[in-house]
N, C-alpha and C positions, 0 to 999 in steps of 0.2 A: 483888583478890578483893572481892566485894560483901558487904554486910551480910547477915546471916542473915534480916533483916526485909525485905529488898528483894524485891518481888514484881513481876515484869514482867507487865503486863496487855496483852492483845491489843486491837486496835482494836474488835473486835466486843464484847468484854467492857466496854470503855468506853462504847460506844453503848448497850448494854443497861442499864448502871448509870444513865446520863443519862436514858434513856427512862423508867426506873422512877421517878426523882425527878420528872420532868415529869408522868407519868400518875398517880402515887399521891398526890402532895401531901405525901409524907414529906420529912423533911430529908435533906440530903446525908449527915450523920453517921449517921442511921438506916439508910439504904441501904448505906452503907459497912460498918456492923456486920453487916448481913444477908449481904453478900458476903464478909465476913471480911477486909477490907482496912482500912488506916488511913484515917481520914476526910480526911486532908490530900490524898490523891491525887485523889479526885473533886472536892474543892474547887477544884482547878486545872482539871480537865477541864470542869466545868460552865460556867464563864464563857467558856472558849474555844469550846465547842460553841454557846453562845448567840450569841457574836460571829460564828461561822462562818455561822450561820443569819440573821444580821443583826438579831437581836432585842435585843441589848444596846444598840447604838447608837440604834436606833429608839426604844426605851423611854426612854433617857436624853434624847433630843431632845424627846420628848413631855412628860416631867416638866419639862424646862427651859422649854418653851413655856407650860405651865400655871403655873409659878412666876413667869415674866415677866408673864403676864396678871394674876395676883393682885397682884404688886408694883405694876403700873400702876394697878390698881383702888384700891389703898390710897394710892398717892402723890397722886392727884388731890384727894381730900378733905383730905389732910394739907396740901397747898400752899394750897388754898382757905381753910382755917381758920387761915391764917398760922402754920402748923406747930404748932398746938395739938392737932390730932387725933392721938392717940397710941395706945399699945398697948391700953389697956382698951377704947376705942371700936372699934378695928379688930378686936380679938378678939371682942367682942360682936356686931359686925355680920357677921363672916365665919365665925362658929362653925357647925358642923354643926347641922342642925335635925332634929327628929323623935326617935323612941325611941333611936337610936344616939347622938345628940348630947346626950341628957339626962345629967346627972351621976349 
């Protein structure tokens, strides 16, 4: 016998909840509250749906490529300075610029 809190959701229900998270910009927890379900259920559905669409892995690869490029960009001056180019210099040189980057 299942828990009184167990609620089986149809595939259509899952798709609707995921689509609402994608289109509305709301959090998974907010959409779950609106649908009257535990926030833990859609937390599992959402990453699986993104992986099924190929978004999760592609985004991970893009982030990894950007991280690798930045690491390479920082490593060259570090080695050229006989390893004295450190965190303060790297941070100042690679900090965001403009209004968003201002303290």
